[in-house]
C-alpha positions as semicolon CSV with decimal commas, in nm:
position;residue;x (nm);y (nm);z (nm)
1;M;0,531;0,724;-1,768
2;S;0,885;0,776;-1,636
3;V;1,021;0,537;-1,404
4;H;1,193;0,677;-1,102
5;L;1,450;0,523;-0,881
6;E;1,275;0,634;-0,556
7;Q;0,941;0,488;-0,686
8;V;1,117;0,145;-0,741
9;R;1,314;0,179;-0,410
10;A;0,988;0,248;-0,218
11;L;0,814;-0,062;-0,374
12;V;1,124;-0,284;-0,311
13;V;1,149;-0,173;0,046
14;E;0,780;-0,222;0,110
15;H;0,725;-0,549;-0,059
16;G;1,077;-0,714;-0,055
17;R;1,136;-0,725;0,319
18;I;1,479;-0,563;0,276
19;T;1,681;-0,570;0,596
20;A;1,891;-0,257;0,483
21;S;1,742;0,093;0,532
22;P;1,621;0,260;0,227
23;E;1,901;0,517;0,251
24;E;2,154;0,232;0,221
25;L;2,018;0,110;-0,109
26;G;2,203;0,271;-0,400
27;P;2,114;0,204;-0,768
28;E;2,378;-0,081;-0,795
29;S;2,328;-0,233;-0,444
30;D;2,286;-0,595;-0,453
31;L;1,922;-0,646;-0,336
32;Y;1,966;-1,022;-0,266
33;A;2,259;-0,917;-0,009
34;A;2,020;-0,682;0,135
35;G;1,759;-0,945;0,207
36;L;1,555;-0,997;-0,116
37;T;1,464;-1,362;-0,171
38;S;1,305;-1,563;-0,437
39;L;0,965;-1,529;-0,271
40;T;0,997;-1,162;-0,192
41;T;1,098;-1,099;-0,552
42;V;0,764;-1,227;-0,665
43;H;0,585;-0,981;-0,428
44;V;0,809;-0,689;-0,567
45;M;0,733;-0,792;-0,915
46;L;0,354;-0,792;-0,852
47;A;0,387;-0,453;-0,688
48;L;0,577;-0,324;-0,982
49;E;0,316;-0,458;-1,216
50;D;0,038;-0,300;-1,030
51;H;0,210;0,039;-0,985
52;F;0,335;0,084;-1,340
53;D;0,057;-0,104;-1,507
54;V;0,294;-0,366;-1,688
55;E;0,343;-0,732;-1,699
56;F;0,685;-0,889;-1,683
57;P;0,735;-1,133;-1,956
58;D;0,913;-1,462;-1,903
59;N;1,240;-1,347;-2,038
60;L;1,251;-1,074;-1,770
61;L;1,181;-1,320;-1,477
62;S;1,551;-1,352;-1,376
63;R;1,764;-1,296;-1,082
64;Q;1,959;-1,036;-1,292
65;T;1,643;-0,834;-1,351
66;F;1,577;-0,777;-0,972
67;E;1,936;-0,782;-0,850
68;T;1,967;-0,398;-0,838
69;L;1,738;-0,089;-0,830
70;Q;1,897;-0,003;-1,164
71;S;1,826;-0,317;-1,333
72;I;1,466;-0,320;-1,210
73;C;1,419;0,041;-1,344
74;E;1,566;-0,063;-1,680
75;A;1,343;-0,350;-1,712
76;V;1,035;-0,155;-1,611
77;E;1,133;0,141;-1,871
78;E;1,147;-0,114;-2,126
79;L;0,794;-0,240;-2,041
80;V;0,621;0,105;-2,012
81;D;0,751;0,235;-2,360
């Protein structure tokens, strides 16, 4: 399965309670500056796990993993391979 930025963006916007509009979120946009919190990060992680049928290991449960759409895509790509 290929991880597409648009899929990740949709899940982050839906489950992350982002205050920015989806169009404002580029691959390197700081999601925490856009409204992501530690609590909503958990919601995003669970949505990603369900959507891509993966499980995030402890080493990927960090702020850096969820800081940008690009970093999320890279982490999920690693898990689906």
